[in-house]
N, C-alpha and C positions, 0 to 999 in steps of 0.2 A: 662532524657538525658542519653547517653551512649557513651563512647569512642569505636570506632572500626576502627582499621587500621589508627590511627593517626587523625580522625576527630570526633568531638562532634556531634553524630547523635541526632536528636530530635524525640519526639513522635508527634502523629497527632496535638494534641491541641497546641503544641509549635511551629509547623511550620508555615511558612507564610500563610495567608488566601488564596492566589491564588494557593497554592499547596495542599489545603485541598478538593480535588476532589474525593477521595475515602475514605469514612469514615471507611471502613472495614480494610484498612491498617494502622495499629496502631503505628508502630515504624519504625526506619531506614530512617528518612528523613534528608537530607543534610542541613547544615545550608546555609544561604545566603553567597555566595562566589564570588570572582572575576573570571575572565575568566580562569586564571591559576589555581585557586582552583577547578573550574569545571573540568578542564583537569585532575588535580591530582586524582579527584574522579573515574577515570578509573582504579585506582590501589588498592582501598579498598572496602569492602563489604558495600552497602547501597541498599535501596529498589528500585532504579532505575538501579542498575547495570545489572540486568537481561534484562531489557528493552533495555538498550544500546547495549549489546553484541548479543541479539537474532536478531538485525537488522544490527549491525555493522559487524559481522563475514560474514553473507551472502552478505552484500555490497561489501566487498573486493573481495569474490569469483565472484560475478557478475561483477564487474568491469573488471576483468582480464580473466575470463573463458568465458562469454557469447559471446563476439565478435568472439572467436575462433569457435564457433558452428553456426554462422550466414553464410549462403552461399553468401557472398558479390559479388563474382566473377560471379555469375550465374543470379544476379538480374538485370533486364532492368531498375527497379525503385528502385534505391539505398535508397531512403528516407524511404521505407519499413522497412528496417534493421535499420535505424537510429532511427525512432520513436519507434521501438520496444525495442531497447536497452535503450533508455532514459526512456521509461515506466517501465523497470524493475529496473532501477537505482534510479529514483527520490523518490519513497516512502521510500526506505531504508535509503537514505541520509537525507531526511526531518525528519524522525524519529529519527536518531541517534542525529542530531543536537538539536532537540527538548528535548530529554531525557537527554542529556549530559549538556546543558546549562540552564535548566528550573529554576534552583535555583540561577541564576545569580543576582548580586547585583543591576542590573538595575530594578529589581522588576517587577511588573505586566506589565509594558509596553514592556519590553524585553520578558517576558513570553508569552504574547499574539501575539507579532511578530514571535516567534518561533512556537507557536500553528498554526498560519496561515501558515507558511512555511511547517509544518507537513501536514496540510489539503491539501495544494496545491500539495504536493507529492503524496498523495492518489488520488487526482483528476487528476493527471497526468496519473497514471497507468489506471484509468478508461477511460480517453480520449485517449491518445496516443495508449494505449494498444489495443483498439478496431479498430483502423484504418486499420491495415493490414487484420483483420478479415472481415471487411466490404469490403475491396478492393478485397480480394480473393473470397468472397462470390458472388460478382457481376462482376467477371472478365470478363465476355462476354457481359456486359451491360454498356459501359463507360459513356453514359449520365445519367443513372439512378444511377451509382456509384458515380459520381461526386456529384449529388444532395444529395445523402445519406451521403457522406463524410462531405459536408458542413453543412447539417442538424445536424448531430452528434456533430459536432464541436461547433455549436451554442447552442444546448441544454447542452452541456458539459460546456460551458462558463457560462450558467446560474446555473448549479450544482455547479461550483466552487464558484460562488457568495454565494449561499445558504449554502455551507459547511463551508466558512470562516467567515460567520456572524452568524452562528448557536450558540445558547446558551447552547446547551446540547448534550450529546452523541447520543441521540435518534434523534434529528433533524438533526445531522451530518449524521447519517445512512441513514436518509429519503432523504437526499439531493442527494444521489446516485440512488435513486429508478428509476427515468426516464431513466437515462443511462442504468440501468439494463434491463429495459423493451425493450428499443431500441435493445440491443444486443440480447436479447431473440428472437426478431422478426427475426433477422437474423439466429439465431440458427435454428428457426422453418423452414426458407426457405431451409436450408440445410437438415434438417430432412425429408421434404417432397420431396426433389429432385429438388426444384426450385433454389436452390443456388449451386454454386460450391465451391471446396476446397478439401484438402486431405481428404480421407475417415476416418482417425483417429482422425482428429483435433476436430470434434464436441465434442467427448467424453472428451478430454482434457478441453475444453472451459466449459463444463458444470460442470466438477469437480472443475475447477478454481473458478467459481461464487459461487458454493456450499460451498466451503471452505472458501471463503471471507465472504459470508453471515453468515456462522456459526461463524467465528471469531468476527464478528460485534455484533452478539446477545450475545455471551459470554461476550464480553467487557462491553456492556451496562447492563448486568444483574449481573455483579460483582460475578460471581461464579467461584471459589468455595469460596473465602474469605468471602462472605456474610454468608455461612453456619457456618463458625468458624473464626470470626475476630481475627487477630493477627497471626494465624497460617501460613499464606501464604504472610507475609510482604516482604520477600526477594526472594522467589522462588515459582513458579507454581501458581501465582495469574492469574486473568482473563486477564489482559493486556498482560503478557507474553504468555499465551496460544494463544491469539489472534495474537501476533506477529509471532509465529511459524506457524499458519495456513496461514497467509498472505504470509509468504516466500514459503511455499508449494504450495499455490495458484498461485504465480508468477512463480513458476517452471512449473506448468501445463500450464499457459499461454505461456511460452517460448516454450515448447515442441510442443504445438498446433501451434503456428505461425511458428516455424522453419519447420515443416512438411508442412504447407502451402506454405511457400516460396520455399521449393524444389519442390513442386507440381507446382507451378505457373511458375517456370522456365522451365518446360518441357511441359506445357499444351498449346495446340493450340485450340482456340475457333472454333467450327463447322462453316463452312461457310453455309450461309443461301442460 
């Protein structure tokens, strides 16, 4: 045990069993705390501080800056801007709440509720984030577009169930595979010229999914802390790296969707 910033931090063996999910992070665990104690942990160093701030700071930026960049006044379908905004916000919010309160005195019950909330946030960016992409890709095929939107929503509902009931990080990552394949089908339509959308958006979407996948792989592989246990307890461990990649991934999603929204506001489908 060690005192750091007014809290008695624990090592891996002394921390509650439900927090022992990364055996390569050896020190810096917060003790079981009340809600106010969890909030106070925002102001001293521990091994979850980086995870809180790598999503907490972007959350504040997204909350206030993203709405200014969405072309609300030019959209005939305002729900496209709403679902995109929520897709960018939910994963950051769920993650901050999970990492901030995971050592709450409520124990495993509270922890698993927070983990479910975190997973729901990830599911929301996968679900809501793709709806504007599908809409713009099939802008001139309203019937097919409606079927595709309903199909993706149904598939995403199943993905959410799989993600929140998964017992390992590998299974959680696998829960999003079908959604990714569905999205890539629409990316393919754009690539071969059968789908519509802004010319630069496809590149943004491919980078988005590539970064998100890389972050997931790094997270489940526990690299770099696996190579040198104890050296990355506070900074630069796999989960923090994944957080940064996720934030950049969401930025690419935003850039792609905003370009699509500007495009669709000016696009007229060819008359048959």
